[in-house]
N, C-alpha and C positions, 0 to 999 in steps of 0.2 A: 572325546578322543576318536581319531580316525579308525576305521575298521582294520586297515592294514597295520597301523601302529599297534592296536590291541592284539592282533595275532602274533606280531613280532614279539611284543612284551610277553605274551603267554608262553612262547617257545624259547625264551632267553634262559640260558643256563645259570649265569652268575649275575650278581648285583651289577657288576660292570656292563655286562651285555644288556641288562634292563635299562641302566641309566643311559647307555649309548642309543638304544632304541627310543627311549623317551625324548632325548635330545634331538634326535633326527626327526621325530614326528613334530616336536615343537617348533624346530627351525623352519619346517615347511608352512607353518602358520604365520610366521613373522614377515613383515614387510622387508624388502631387501635392504633398506636404510638401516633398520633395526638390527638385522643380522650382521651388517658390516660394522656398525657401532660396537656390538658385542665382541666380534672378532678382533677389532682394534683394541678394545679394553684388555682382552686376553693376552695379546701380543705385547701391550704396554706392561703388564704384570710380569710377563716372562723376561722382557728386556730390562726391567728393574731389578731382576735378580731375586725376587721374592721367593720364587719356587725353590731356589737353592737351600733356603733355610726352613721351608715348610716341612712339617712332619710327614713322614712316609709311613706306609704300612709296615707295621712291626716296630716302629719307634716307640720308645717309652715316654710317657707324659711326665713331666716334672712332678715330684711329690707334692710340692706346694699347690699345684693345680688340683691334684686329687683331693687334697685336704680341703681346699675351698669348696669344691663340689659337695663333699660330704658334710660340711658345716651349713649347707644351704638346705639340707634335707630335714 
């Protein structure tokens, strides 16, 4: 990890801040073609409308999902 990224991560207040700092540090290491491909993939997901149905913070998981998780333990 780059020294700048480590300092940024160390001073991040929230998990979202830490994830943003880590994403920025990782993006600097990627070749431009790879970054462009990732960005294109994210846009494709957004355009497909997948994000409209994705669970958000505070949403409840269906009980069947919780039951399935506990049956694995």
